[in-house]
All heavy atoms as TSV, in Angstrom:
chain	resi	resn	atom	element	x	y	z
A	1	MET	N	N	0.808	-1.193	0.000
A	1	MET	CA	C	0.000	0.000	0.000
A	1	MET	C	C	0.855	1.263	0.000
A	1	MET	O	O	0.433	2.289	-0.481
A	1	MET	CB	C	-0.931	0.015	1.205
A	1	MET	CG	C	-2.163	-0.803	1.029
A	1	MET	SD	S	-3.050	-0.189	-0.386
A	1	MET	CE	C	-4.455	-1.180	-0.349
A	2	ARG	N	N	2.034	1.194	0.574
A	2	ARG	CA	C	2.871	2.384	0.639
A	2	ARG	C	C	3.327	2.827	-0.745
A	2	ARG	O	O	3.601	3.995	-0.966
A	2	ARG	CB	C	4.062	2.134	1.538
A	2	ARG	CG	C	3.662	2.004	2.977
A	2	ARG	CD	C	4.841	1.794	3.851
A	2	ARG	NE	N	4.369	1.539	5.213
A	2	ARG	CZ	C	5.132	1.113	6.171
A	2	ARG	NH1	N	6.397	0.890	5.955
A	2	ARG	NH2	N	4.636	0.908	7.358
A	3	SER	N	N	3.431	1.869	-1.670
A	3	SER	CA	C	3.874	2.253	-3.017
A	3	SER	C	C	2.830	3.127	-3.708
A	3	SER	O	O	3.192	4.004	-4.496
A	3	SER	CB	C	4.159	1.008	-3.849
A	3	SER	OG	O	2.980	0.271	-4.058
A	4	PHE	N	N	1.550	2.922	-3.401
A	4	PHE	CA	C	0.515	3.777	-3.986
A	4	PHE	C	C	0.665	5.212	-3.498
A	4	PHE	O	O	0.553	6.163	-4.253
A	4	PHE	CB	C	-0.888	3.265	-3.648
A	4	PHE	CG	C	-1.257	2.006	-4.362
A	4	PHE	CD1	C	-1.525	0.856	-3.652
A	4	PHE	CD2	C	-1.324	1.964	-5.737
A	4	PHE	CE1	C	-1.859	-0.309	-4.303
A	4	PHE	CE2	C	-1.660	0.808	-6.408
A	4	PHE	CZ	C	-1.923	-0.338	-5.682
A	5	GLY	N	N	0.898	5.374	-2.212
A	5	GLY	CA	C	1.098	6.709	-1.653
A	5	GLY	C	C	2.344	7.368	-2.220
A	5	GLY	O	O	2.355	8.571	-2.488
A	6	THR	N	N	3.403	6.589	-2.401
A	6	THR	CA	C	4.635	7.127	-2.969
A	6	THR	C	C	4.419	7.572	-4.406
A	6	THR	O	O	4.880	8.644	-4.810
A	6	THR	CB	C	5.749	6.064	-2.904
A	6	THR	OG1	O	5.913	5.647	-1.562
A	6	THR	CG2	C	7.054	6.611	-3.427
A	7	GLN	N	N	3.723	6.775	-5.172
A	7	GLN	CA	C	3.439	7.144	-6.556
A	7	GLN	C	C	2.535	8.362	-6.623
A	7	GLN	O	O	2.721	9.238	-7.471
A	7	GLN	CB	C	2.795	5.970	-7.292
A	7	GLN	CG	C	3.744	4.836	-7.528
A	7	GLN	CD	C	3.057	3.608	-8.083
A	7	GLN	OE1	O	1.860	3.617	-8.358
A	7	GLN	NE2	N	3.806	2.534	-8.237
A	8	GLY	N	N	1.565	8.442	-5.730
A	8	GLY	CA	C	0.695	9.620	-5.679
A	8	GLY	C	C	1.470	10.877	-5.341
A	8	GLY	O	O	1.246	11.945	-5.911
A	9	ALA	N	N	2.406	10.759	-4.386
A	9	ALA	CA	C	3.227	11.913	-4.012
A	9	ALA	C	C	4.137	12.328	-5.156
A	9	ALA	O	O	4.345	13.525	-5.399
A	9	ALA	CB	C	4.050	11.583	-2.776
A	10	LEU	N	N	4.677	11.366	-5.864
A	10	LEU	CA	C	5.543	11.674	-7.002
A	10	LEU	C	C	4.773	12.382	-8.110
A	10	LEU	O	O	5.227	13.392	-8.656
A	10	LEU	CB	C	6.166	10.380	-7.529
A	10	LEU	CG	C	7.179	10.518	-8.651
A	10	LEU	CD1	C	8.416	11.234	-8.135
A	10	LEU	CD2	C	7.538	9.156	-9.192
A	11	ILE	N	N	3.593	11.894	-8.428
A	11	ILE	CA	C	2.774	12.526	-9.469
A	11	ILE	C	C	2.319	13.909	-9.024
A	11	ILE	O	O	2.284	14.851	-9.822
A	11	ILE	CB	C	1.584	11.615	-9.826
A	11	ILE	CG1	C	2.097	10.357	-10.534
A	11	ILE	CG2	C	0.584	12.344	-10.714
A	11	ILE	CD1	C	1.048	9.305	-10.761
A	12	ALA	N	N	1.976	14.061	-7.747
A	12	ALA	CA	C	1.590	15.379	-7.239
A	12	ALA	C	C	2.760	16.349	-7.333
A	12	ALA	O	O	2.571	17.530	-7.656
A	12	ALA	CB	C	1.111	15.271	-5.797
A	13	GLY	N	N	3.959	15.886	-7.073
A	13	GLY	CA	C	5.137	16.739	-7.209
A	13	GLY	C	C	5.371	17.174	-8.643
A	13	GLY	O	O	5.695	18.336	-8.909
A	14	PHE	N	N	5.222	16.254	-9.581
A	14	PHE	CA	C	5.359	16.618	-10.992
A	14	PHE	C	C	4.280	17.610	-11.416
A	14	PHE	O	O	4.527	18.528	-12.194
A	14	PHE	CB	C	5.303	15.377	-11.889
A	14	PHE	CG	C	6.532	14.521	-11.832
A	14	PHE	CD1	C	6.439	13.154	-11.917
A	14	PHE	CD2	C	7.790	15.082	-11.687
A	14	PHE	CE1	C	7.564	12.348	-11.871
A	14	PHE	CE2	C	8.928	14.306	-11.637
A	14	PHE	CZ	C	8.817	12.928	-11.730
A	15	THR	N	N	3.074	17.420	-10.919
A	15	THR	CA	C	1.987	18.330	-11.262
A	15	THR	C	C	2.222	19.711	-10.679
A	15	THR	O	O	2.000	20.723	-11.348
A	15	THR	CB	C	0.651	17.764	-10.747
A	15	THR	OG1	O	0.482	16.452	-11.267
A	15	THR	CG2	C	-0.508	18.625	-11.190
A	16	LEU	N	N	2.676	19.767	-9.442
A	16	LEU	CA	C	2.985	21.057	-8.836
A	16	LEU	C	C	4.108	21.758	-9.594
A	16	LEU	O	O	4.072	22.972	-9.802
A	16	LEU	CB	C	3.363	20.873	-7.369
A	16	LEU	CG	C	3.619	22.150	-6.580
A	16	LEU	CD1	C	2.340	22.982	-6.527
A	16	LEU	CD2	C	4.096	21.822	-5.193
A	17	SER	N	N	5.072	20.982	-10.056
A	17	SER	CA	C	6.149	21.549	-10.870
A	17	SER	C	C	5.599	22.104	-12.178
A	17	SER	O	O	6.008	23.176	-12.633
A	17	SER	CB	C	7.205	20.483	-11.150
A	17	SER	OG	O	8.169	20.966	-12.036
A	18	ALA	N	N	4.670	21.395	-12.789
A	18	ALA	CA	C	4.070	21.874	-14.042
A	18	ALA	C	C	3.270	23.144	-13.807
A	18	ALA	O	O	3.279	24.057	-14.635
A	18	ALA	CB	C	3.168	20.798	-14.645
A	19	LEU	N	N	2.588	23.225	-12.672
A	19	LEU	CA	C	1.795	24.420	-12.382
A	19	LEU	C	C	2.668	25.642	-12.123
A	19	LEU	O	O	2.290	26.759	-12.437
A	19	LEU	CB	C	0.894	24.170	-11.172
A	19	LEU	CG	C	-0.318	23.283	-11.420
A	19	LEU	CD1	C	-0.998	22.951	-10.100
A	19	LEU	CD2	C	-1.290	23.943	-12.356
A	20	THR	N	N	3.833	25.444	-11.525
A	20	THR	CA	C	4.674	26.580	-11.150
A	20	THR	C	C	5.738	26.919	-12.183
A	20	THR	O	O	6.149	28.067	-12.278
A	20	THR	CB	C	5.358	26.327	-9.794
A	20	THR	OG1	O	6.142	25.135	-9.889
A	20	THR	CG2	C	4.337	26.186	-8.691
A	21	GLN	N	N	6.185	25.961	-12.961
A	21	GLN	CA	C	7.298	26.185	-13.881
A	21	GLN	C	C	6.855	26.552	-15.295
A	21	GLN	O	O	7.566	27.255	-15.995
A	21	GLN	CB	C	8.175	24.936	-13.960
A	21	GLN	CG	C	8.731	24.492	-12.635
A	21	GLN	CD	C	9.996	25.225	-12.265
A	21	GLN	OE1	O	10.733	25.644	-13.129
A	21	GLN	NE2	N	10.225	25.366	-10.972
A	22	VAL	N	N	5.706	26.074	-15.728
A	22	VAL	CA	C	5.246	26.316	-17.093
A	22	VAL	C	C	4.533	27.661	-17.155
A	22	VAL	O	O	3.640	27.938	-16.362
A	22	VAL	CB	C	4.306	25.181	-17.566
A	22	VAL	CG1	C	3.735	25.485	-18.929
A	22	VAL	CG2	C	5.061	23.869	-17.594
A	23	ASP	N	N	4.939	28.480	-18.099
A	23	ASP	CA	C	4.326	29.801	-18.279
A	23	ASP	C	C	3.201	29.684	-19.304
A	23	ASP	O	O	3.379	30.000	-20.480
A	23	ASP	CB	C	5.377	30.804	-18.729
A	23	ASP	CG	C	4.854	32.224	-18.729
A	23	ASP	OD1	O	3.835	32.474	-18.065
A	23	ASP	OD2	O	5.475	33.071	-19.393
A	24	ALA	N	N	2.053	29.210	-18.852
A	24	ALA	CA	C	0.941	28.977	-19.768
A	24	ALA	C	C	0.149	30.244	-20.038
A	24	ALA	O	O	-0.623	30.289	-20.989
A	24	ALA	CB	C	0.009	27.908	-19.205
A	25	ILE	N	N	0.329	31.263	-19.246
A	25	ILE	CA	C	-0.448	32.487	-19.434
A	25	ILE	C	C	0.020	33.238	-20.679
A	25	ILE	O	O	-0.783	33.741	-21.455
A	25	ILE	CB	C	-0.354	33.371	-18.175
A	25	ILE	CG1	C	-1.023	32.660	-17.007
A	25	ILE	CG2	C	-0.986	34.727	-18.408
A	25	ILE	CD1	C	-0.834	33.351	-15.683
A	26	ASN	N	N	1.334	33.296	-20.890
A	26	ASN	CA	C	1.864	34.041	-22.018
A	26	ASN	C	C	2.160	33.167	-23.232
A	26	ASN	O	O	2.836	33.597	-24.157
A	26	ASN	CB	C	3.157	34.759	-21.604
A	26	ASN	CG	C	2.891	35.793	-20.533
A	26	ASN	OD1	O	1.837	36.415	-20.520
A	26	ASN	ND2	N	3.820	35.954	-19.624
A	27	ALA	N	N	1.689	31.953	-23.231
A	27	ALA	CA	C	1.938	31.050	-24.356
A	27	ALA	C	C	1.127	31.480	-25.569
A	27	ALA	O	O	0.058	32.084	-25.458
A	27	ALA	CB	C	1.584	29.624	-23.964
A	28	ASP	N	N	1.650	31.160	-26.736
A	28	ASP	CA	C	0.985	31.521	-27.998
A	28	ASP	C	C	0.051	30.409	-28.464
A	28	ASP	O	O	0.155	29.927	-29.587
A	28	ASP	CB	C	2.026	31.813	-29.073
A	28	ASP	CG	C	2.855	33.037	-28.754
A	28	ASP	OD1	O	2.330	33.919	-28.050
A	28	ASP	OD2	O	4.008	33.101	-29.191
A	29	VAL	N	N	-0.853	29.993	-27.606
A	29	VAL	CA	C	-1.836	28.975	-27.960
A	29	VAL	C	C	-3.219	29.531	-27.652
A	29	VAL	O	O	-3.364	30.550	-26.977
A	29	VAL	CB	C	-1.604	27.657	-27.182
A	29	VAL	CG1	C	-0.291	27.022	-27.571
A	29	VAL	CG2	C	-1.653	27.877	-25.699
A	30	SER	N	N	-4.210	28.835	-28.139
A	30	SER	CA	C	-5.573	29.323	-27.921
A	30	SER	C	C	-5.981	29.137	-26.464
A	30	SER	O	O	-5.376	28.373	-25.705
A	30	SER	CB	C	-6.546	28.572	-28.835
A	30	SER	OG	O	-6.606	27.216	-28.471
A	31	ASP	N	N	-7.020	29.844	-26.079
A	31	ASP	CA	C	-7.479	29.803	-24.691
A	31	ASP	C	C	-8.015	28.436	-24.290
A	31	ASP	O	O	-7.932	28.062	-23.121
A	31	ASP	CB	C	-8.564	30.860	-24.466
A	31	ASP	CG	C	-7.979	32.264	-24.404
A	31	ASP	OD1	O	-6.769	32.380	-24.127
A	31	ASP	OD2	O	-8.733	33.226	-24.625
A	32	ILE	N	N	-8.552	27.692	-25.244
A	32	ILE	CA	C	-9.093	26.370	-24.903
A	32	ILE	C	C	-7.981	25.450	-24.426
A	32	ILE	O	O	-8.157	24.678	-23.474
A	32	ILE	CB	C	-9.873	25.755	-26.089
A	32	ILE	CG1	C	-10.601	24.481	-25.659
A	32	ILE	CG2	C	-8.969	25.461	-27.253
A	32	ILE	CD1	C	-11.753	24.730	-24.755
A	33	TRP	N	N	-6.792	25.525	-25.020
A	33	TRP	CA	C	-5.672	24.679	-24.589
A	33	TRP	C	C	-5.153	25.105	-23.227
A	33	TRP	O	O	-4.708	24.277	-22.436
A	33	TRP	CB	C	-4.548	24.687	-25.618
A	33	TRP	CG	C	-4.918	23.936	-26.852
A	33	TRP	CD1	C	-5.143	24.449	-28.086
A	33	TRP	CD2	C	-5.151	22.528	-26.959
A	33	TRP	NE1	N	-5.499	23.455	-28.949
A	33	TRP	CE2	C	-5.500	22.271	-28.289
A	33	TRP	CE3	C	-5.093	21.473	-26.060
A	33	TRP	CZ2	C	-5.794	20.987	-28.732
A	33	TRP	CZ3	C	-5.378	20.188	-26.518
A	33	TRP	CH2	C	-5.724	19.964	-27.838
A	34	LYS	N	N	-5.213	26.378	-22.937
A	34	LYS	CA	C	-4.816	26.842	-21.607
A	34	LYS	C	C	-5.769	26.312	-20.548
A	34	LYS	O	O	-5.349	25.860	-19.484
A	34	LYS	CB	C	-4.783	28.371	-21.563
A	34	LYS	CG	C	-3.668	28.968	-22.377
A	34	LYS	CD	C	-3.718	30.484	-22.316
A	34	LYS	CE	C	-2.727	31.096	-23.276
A	34	LYS	NZ	N	-2.793	32.551	-23.269
A	35	TRP	N	N	-7.075	26.352	-20.855
A	35	TRP	CA	C	-8.072	25.827	-19.917
A	35	TRP	C	C	-7.891	24.329	-19.723
A	35	TRP	O	O	-8.006	23.828	-18.613
A	35	TRP	CB	C	-9.487	26.123	-20.403
A	35	TRP	CG	C	-9.948	27.477	-20.006
A	35	TRP	CD1	C	-9.978	28.605	-20.774
A	35	TRP	CD2	C	-10.426	27.866	-18.725
A	35	TRP	NE1	N	-10.448	29.658	-20.054
A	35	TRP	CE2	C	-10.736	29.238	-18.782
A	35	TRP	CE3	C	-10.619	27.187	-17.528
A	35	TRP	CZ2	C	-11.223	29.933	-17.691
A	35	TRP	CZ3	C	-11.105	27.881	-16.444
A	35	TRP	CH2	C	-11.408	29.241	-16.531
A	36	ILE	N	N	-7.635	23.612	-20.795
A	36	ILE	CA	C	-7.414	22.161	-20.687
A	36	ILE	C	C	-6.198	21.886	-19.813
A	36	ILE	O	O	-6.203	20.979	-18.971
A	36	ILE	CB	C	-7.272	21.529	-22.084
A	36	ILE	CG1	C	-8.619	21.545	-22.798
A	36	ILE	CG2	C	-6.728	20.112	-22.006
A	36	ILE	CD1	C	-8.571	21.111	-24.244
A	37	PHE	N	N	-5.132	22.669	-19.981
A	37	PHE	CA	C	-3.927	22.495	-19.171
A	37	PHE	C	C	-4.222	22.720	-17.697
A	37	PHE	O	O	-3.877	21.893	-16.849
A	37	PHE	CB	C	-2.834	23.456	-19.648
A	37	PHE	CG	C	-1.623	23.491	-18.764
A	37	PHE	CD1	C	-0.723	22.445	-18.794
A	37	PHE	CD2	C	-1.389	24.554	-17.909
A	37	PHE	CE1	C	0.398	22.459	-17.985
A	37	PHE	CE2	C	-0.281	24.580	-17.096
A	37	PHE	CZ	C	0.617	23.528	-17.136
A	38	TRP	N	N	-4.869	23.831	-17.366
A	38	TRP	CA	C	-5.140	24.140	-15.956
A	38	TRP	C	C	-6.101	23.139	-15.331
A	38	TRP	O	O	-5.924	22.722	-14.185
A	38	TRP	CB	C	-5.695	25.559	-15.812
A	38	TRP	CG	C	-4.719	26.627	-16.154
A	38	TRP	CD1	C	-4.792	27.513	-17.176
A	38	TRP	CD2	C	-3.489	26.926	-15.485
A	38	TRP	NE1	N	-3.693	28.339	-17.184
A	38	TRP	CE2	C	-2.878	28.005	-16.153
A	38	TRP	CE3	C	-2.841	26.379	-14.381
A	38	TRP	CZ2	C	-1.667	28.536	-15.754
A	38	TRP	CZ3	C	-1.632	26.924	-13.987
A	38	TRP	CH2	C	-1.060	27.990	-14.662
A	39	LEU	N	N	-7.129	22.748	-16.058
A	39	LEU	CA	C	-8.095	21.789	-15.510
A	39	LEU	C	C	-7.486	20.406	-15.329
A	39	LEU	O	O	-7.750	19.730	-14.332
A	39	LEU	CB	C	-9.331	21.717	-16.395
A	39	LEU	CG	C	-10.225	22.957	-16.369
A	39	LEU	CD1	C	-11.366	22.807	-17.369
A	39	LEU	CD2	C	-10.762	23.206	-14.974
A	40	SER	N	N	-6.657	19.976	-16.284
A	40	SER	CA	C	-6.035	18.658	-16.136
A	40	SER	C	C	-5.030	18.661	-14.984
A	40	SER	O	O	-4.925	17.681	-14.246
A	40	SER	CB	C	-5.362	18.218	-17.432
A	40	SER	OG	O	-4.303	19.087	-17.770
A	41	CYS	N	N	-4.301	19.749	-14.792
A	41	CYS	CA	C	-3.381	19.838	-13.651
A	41	CYS	C	C	-4.151	19.810	-12.330
A	41	CYS	O	O	-3.736	19.142	-11.381
A	41	CYS	CB	C	-2.537	21.101	-13.736
A	41	CYS	SG	S	-1.196	21.001	-14.927
A	42	ALA	N	N	-5.266	20.517	-12.269
A	42	ALA	CA	C	-6.066	20.527	-11.046
A	42	ALA	C	C	-6.650	19.146	-10.764
A	42	ALA	O	O	-6.666	18.689	-9.611
A	42	ALA	CB	C	-7.180	21.559	-11.159
A	43	PHE	N	N	-7.099	18.456	-11.793
A	43	PHE	CA	C	-7.666	17.118	-11.630
A	43	PHE	C	C	-6.606	16.131	-11.150
A	43	PHE	O	O	-6.852	15.347	-10.219
A	43	PHE	CB	C	-8.288	16.635	-12.948
A	43	PHE	CG	C	-8.828	15.243	-12.878
A	43	PHE	CD1	C	-10.003	14.983	-12.200
A	43	PHE	CD2	C	-8.155	14.199	-13.481
A	43	PHE	CE1	C	-10.499	13.700	-12.119
A	43	PHE	CE2	C	-8.638	12.911	-13.408
A	43	PHE	CZ	C	-9.811	12.657	-12.728
A	44	VAL	N	N	-5.433	16.169	-11.762
A	44	VAL	CA	C	-4.361	15.256	-11.360
A	44	VAL	C	C	-3.908	15.550	-9.931
A	44	VAL	O	O	-3.643	14.631	-9.150
A	44	VAL	CB	C	-3.180	15.341	-12.351
A	44	VAL	CG1	C	-1.958	14.632	-11.824
A	44	VAL	CG2	C	-3.576	14.765	-13.691
A	45	MET	N	N	-3.836	16.814	-9.563
A	45	MET	CA	C	-3.433	17.175	-8.207
A	45	MET	C	C	-4.463	16.672	-7.190
A	45	MET	O	O	-4.088	16.131	-6.145
A	45	MET	CB	C	-3.267	18.686	-8.091
A	45	MET	CG	C	-2.659	19.106	-6.809
A	45	MET	SD	S	-1.011	18.459	-6.641
A	45	MET	CE	C	-0.123	19.943	-6.450
A	46	ALA	N	N	-5.734	16.830	-7.491
A	46	ALA	CA	C	-6.781	16.365	-6.575
A	46	ALA	C	C	-6.765	14.847	-6.438
A	46	ALA	O	O	-6.878	14.323	-5.316
A	46	ALA	CB	C	-8.146	16.844	-7.056
A	47	THR	N	N	-6.608	14.130	-7.523
A	47	THR	CA	C	-6.593	12.666	-7.441
A	47	THR	C	C	-5.328	12.165	-6.746
A	47	THR	O	O	-5.375	11.168	-6.025
A	47	THR	CB	C	-6.733	12.027	-8.822
A	47	THR	OG1	O	-5.720	12.545	-9.698
A	47	THR	CG2	C	-8.103	12.296	-9.418
A	48	SER	N	N	-4.203	12.844	-6.934
A	48	SER	CA	C	-2.973	12.446	-6.242
A	48	SER	C	C	-3.095	12.664	-4.736
A	48	SER	O	O	-2.684	11.811	-3.943
A	48	SER	CB	C	-1.782	13.245	-6.776
A	48	SER	OG	O	-1.558	12.965	-8.121
A	49	LEU	N	N	-3.666	13.792	-4.339
A	49	LEU	CA	C	-3.869	14.041	-2.914
A	49	LEU	C	C	-4.857	13.045	-2.309
A	49	LEU	O	O	-4.673	12.591	-1.181
A	49	LEU	CB	C	-4.349	15.465	-2.693
A	49	LEU	CG	C	-3.299	16.549	-2.944
A	49	LEU	CD1	C	-3.927	17.931	-2.823
A	49	LEU	CD2	C	-2.141	16.407	-1.992
A	50	HIS	N	N	-5.884	12.688	-3.058
A	50	HIS	CA	C	-6.843	11.682	-2.585
A	50	HIS	C	C	-6.140	10.338	-2.396
A	50	HIS	O	O	-6.375	9.641	-1.389
A	50	HIS	CB	C	-7.992	11.541	-3.576
A	50	HIS	CG	C	-8.925	10.428	-3.246
A	50	HIS	ND1	N	-9.778	10.471	-2.172
A	50	HIS	CD2	C	-9.133	9.229	-3.837
A	50	HIS	CE1	C	-10.474	9.349	-2.118
A	50	HIS	NE2	N	-10.090	8.581	-3.121
A	51	CYS	N	N	-5.274	9.972	-3.315
A	51	CYS	CA	C	-4.531	8.718	-3.209
A	51	CYS	C	C	-3.623	8.726	-1.986
A	51	CYS	O	O	-3.568	7.747	-1.233
A	51	CYS	CB	C	-3.721	8.498	-4.483
A	51	CYS	SG	S	-2.722	7.000	-4.469
A	52	MET	N	N	-2.923	9.826	-1.756
A	52	MET	CA	C	-2.035	9.912	-0.594
A	52	MET	C	C	-2.821	9.864	0.718
A	52	MET	O	O	-2.421	9.185	1.664
A	52	MET	CB	C	-1.200	11.180	-0.654
A	52	MET	CG	C	-0.107	11.132	-1.699
A	52	MET	SD	S	0.996	12.525	-1.637
A	52	MET	CE	C	-0.090	13.879	-2.000
A	53	LEU	N	N	-3.938	10.568	0.785
A	53	LEU	CA	C	-4.743	10.567	2.010
A	53	LEU	C	C	-5.362	9.193	2.273
A	53	LEU	O	O	-5.435	8.751	3.414
A	53	LEU	CB	C	-5.830	11.632	1.927
A	53	LEU	CG	C	-5.331	13.068	1.990
A	53	LEU	CD1	C	-6.472	14.044	1.743
A	53	LEU	CD2	C	-4.685	13.348	3.326
A	54	THR	N	N	-5.797	8.525	1.224
A	54	THR	CA	C	-6.383	7.198	1.381
A	54	THR	C	C	-5.355	6.193	1.870
A	54	THR	O	O	-5.630	5.401	2.775
A	54	THR	CB	C	-7.003	6.731	0.062
A	54	THR	OG1	O	-7.957	7.687	-0.376
A	54	THR	CG2	C	-7.673	5.384	0.210
A	55	THR	N	N	-4.154	6.199	1.284
A	55	THR	CA	C	-3.137	5.254	1.734
A	55	THR	C	C	-2.671	5.576	3.153
A	55	THR	O	O	-2.364	4.664	3.922
A	55	THR	CB	C	-1.935	5.239	0.780
A	55	THR	OG1	O	-1.418	6.567	0.623
A	55	THR	CG2	C	-2.318	4.681	-0.570
A	56	THR	N	N	-2.628	6.852	3.515
A	56	THR	CA	C	-2.289	7.206	4.892
A	56	THR	C	C	-3.349	6.692	5.857
A	56	THR	O	O	-3.030	6.125	6.907
A	56	THR	CB	C	-2.134	8.727	5.026
A	56	THR	OG1	O	-1.125	9.175	4.132
A	56	THR	CG2	C	-1.772	9.120	6.443
A	57	PHE	N	N	-4.607	6.862	5.507
A	57	PHE	CA	C	-5.710	6.369	6.330
A	57	PHE	C	C	-5.630	4.851	6.485
A	57	PHE	O	O	-5.795	4.317	7.586
A	57	PHE	CB	C	-7.035	6.770	5.697
A	57	PHE	CG	C	-8.237	6.303	6.441
A	57	PHE	CD1	C	-8.659	6.963	7.580
A	57	PHE	CD2	C	-8.958	5.206	6.005
A	57	PHE	CE1	C	-9.769	6.530	8.276
A	57	PHE	CE2	C	-10.068	4.767	6.690
A	57	PHE	CZ	C	-10.478	5.429	7.832
A	58	ILE	N	N	-5.352	4.153	5.405
A	58	ILE	CA	C	-5.279	2.692	5.450
A	58	ILE	C	C	-4.101	2.244	6.308
A	58	ILE	O	O	-4.222	1.303	7.103
A	58	ILE	CB	C	-5.179	2.114	4.024
A	58	ILE	CG1	C	-6.514	2.282	3.306
A	58	ILE	CG2	C	-4.773	0.651	4.040
A	58	ILE	CD1	C	-6.456	1.957	1.835
A	59	ASN	N	N	-2.947	2.901	6.159
A	59	ASN	CA	C	-1.772	2.508	6.939
A	59	ASN	C	C	-1.931	2.807	8.426
A	59	ASN	O	O	-1.337	2.122	9.263
A	59	ASN	CB	C	-0.517	3.207	6.412
A	59	ASN	CG	C	-0.023	2.589	5.123
A	59	ASN	OD1	O	-0.159	1.395	4.921
A	59	ASN	ND2	N	0.538	3.398	4.261
A	60	ILE	N	N	-2.711	3.807	8.784
A	60	ILE	CA	C	-2.903	4.139	10.199
A	60	ILE	C	C	-3.986	3.273	10.832
A	60	ILE	O	O	-3.796	2.701	11.906
A	60	ILE	CB	C	-3.242	5.633	10.357
A	60	ILE	CG1	C	-2.018	6.477	10.009
A	60	ILE	CG2	C	-3.723	5.936	11.769
A	60	ILE	CD1	C	-2.287	7.964	9.954
A	61	PHE	N	N	-5.128	3.148	10.200
A	61	PHE	CA	C	-6.262	2.462	10.806
A	61	PHE	C	C	-6.405	0.996	10.387
A	61	PHE	O	O	-7.170	0.258	11.001
A	61	PHE	CB	C	-7.566	3.194	10.481
A	61	PHE	CG	C	-7.631	4.552	11.101
A	61	PHE	CD1	C	-7.565	5.690	10.325
A	61	PHE	CD2	C	-7.738	4.694	12.475
A	61	PHE	CE1	C	-7.611	6.952	10.894
A	61	PHE	CE2	C	-7.790	5.941	13.056
A	61	PHE	CZ	C	-7.727	7.071	12.264
A	62	GLY	N	N	-5.682	0.564	9.374
A	62	GLY	CA	C	-5.800	-0.813	8.893
A	62	GLY	C	C	-5.375	-1.874	9.888
A	62	GLY	O	O	-6.104	-2.843	10.121
A	63	PRO	N	N	-4.188	-1.749	10.500
A	63	PRO	CA	C	-3.776	-2.793	11.443
A	63	PRO	C	C	-4.700	-2.931	12.656
A	63	PRO	O	O	-4.998	-4.040	13.086
A	63	PRO	CB	C	-2.374	-2.326	11.886
A	63	PRO	CG	C	-1.884	-1.489	10.770
A	63	PRO	CD	C	-3.105	-0.802	10.231
A	64	GLY	N	N	-5.180	-1.822	13.186
A	64	GLY	CA	C	-6.116	-1.886	14.305
A	64	GLY	C	C	-7.440	-2.528	13.921
A	64	GLY	O	O	-8.028	-3.284	14.684
A	65	LEU	N	N	-7.901	-2.231	12.734
A	65	LEU	CA	C	-9.150	-2.822	12.265
A	65	LEU	C	C	-8.980	-4.321	12.031
A	65	LEU	O	O	-9.883	-5.106	12.308
A	65	LEU	CB	C	-9.606	-2.129	10.986
A	65	LEU	CG	C	-10.934	-2.576	10.390
A	65	LEU	CD1	C	-12.061	-2.293	11.359
A	65	LEU	CD2	C	-11.185	-1.864	9.071
A	66	ALA	N	N	-7.797	-4.722	11.581
A	66	ALA	CA	C	-7.547	-6.149	11.365
A	66	ALA	C	C	-7.508	-6.901	12.688
A	66	ALA	O	O	-7.936	-8.058	12.760
A	66	ALA	CB	C	-6.238	-6.340	10.606
A	67	LEU	N	N	-7.000	-6.261	13.748
A	67	LEU	CA	C	-6.918	-6.928	15.050
A	67	LEU	C	C	-8.244	-6.941	15.781
A	67	LEU	O	O	-8.643	-7.956	16.367
A	67	LEU	CB	C	-5.867	-6.241	15.923
A	67	LEU	CG	C	-4.421	-6.413	15.479
A	67	LEU	CD1	C	-3.515	-5.546	16.328
A	67	LEU	CD2	C	-4.023	-7.875	15.573
A	68	ARG	N	N	-8.965	-5.825	15.777
A	68	ARG	CA	C	-10.197	-5.700	16.576
A	68	ARG	C	C	-11.461	-5.976	15.789
A	68	ARG	O	O	-12.509	-6.234	16.371
A	68	ARG	CB	C	-10.276	-4.298	17.162
A	68	ARG	CG	C	-9.234	-4.030	18.223
A	68	ARG	CD	C	-9.433	-2.681	18.853
A	68	ARG	NE	N	-9.258	-1.585	17.899
A	68	ARG	CZ	C	-8.099	-1.013	17.593
A	68	ARG	NH1	N	-7.000	-1.483	18.139
A	68	ARG	NH2	N	-8.032	-0.025	16.745
A	69	GLY	N	N	-11.423	-5.868	14.495
A	69	GLY	CA	C	-12.622	-6.072	13.700
A	69	GLY	C	C	-13.426	-4.779	13.597
A	69	GLY	O	O	-13.100	-3.778	14.237
A	70	PRO	N	N	-14.490	-4.798	12.824
A	70	PRO	CA	C	-15.284	-3.586	12.666
A	70	PRO	C	C	-16.054	-3.230	13.943
A	70	PRO	O	O	-16.366	-4.097	14.763
A	70	PRO	CB	C	-16.256	-3.920	11.529
A	70	PRO	CG	C	-16.353	-5.399	11.542
A	70	PRO	CD	C	-15.008	-5.898	12.029
A	71	ALA	N	N	-16.356	-1.936	14.078
A	71	ALA	CA	C	-17.139	-1.487	15.245
A	71	ALA	C	C	-18.570	-1.977	15.102
A	71	ALA	O	O	-19.139	-1.983	14.029
A	71	ALA	CB	C	-17.087	0.037	15.327
A	72	ARG	N	N	-19.151	-2.350	16.236
A	72	ARG	CA	C	-20.532	-2.868	16.178
A	72	ARG	C	C	-21.524	-1.826	16.536
A	72	ARG	O	O	-21.438	-0.936	17.193
A	72	ARG	CB	C	-20.666	-4.034	17.118
A	72	ARG	CG	C	-19.839	-5.180	16.655
A	72	ARG	CD	C	-19.962	-6.327	17.609
A	72	ARG	NE	N	-18.959	-7.312	17.228
A	72	ARG	CZ	C	-18.896	-8.471	17.748
A	72	ARG	NH1	N	-19.731	-8.841	18.675
A	72	ARG	NH2	N	-17.993	-9.325	17.372
């Protein structure tokens, strides 16, 4: 499970780098491509953070749930 969190963190880092390093505002492309770029970066960042939070939740609460079972 830790590899999923690591991969999510790596992809989130690449996405953050793309958001901060790429100068998409002054690019000579149409506005639709700029919107696609920003929306795809936001989507990837949100899914990467969801993956990291989910794996953190599983690694923290999983062993206790395996030992004690579900709450009744």
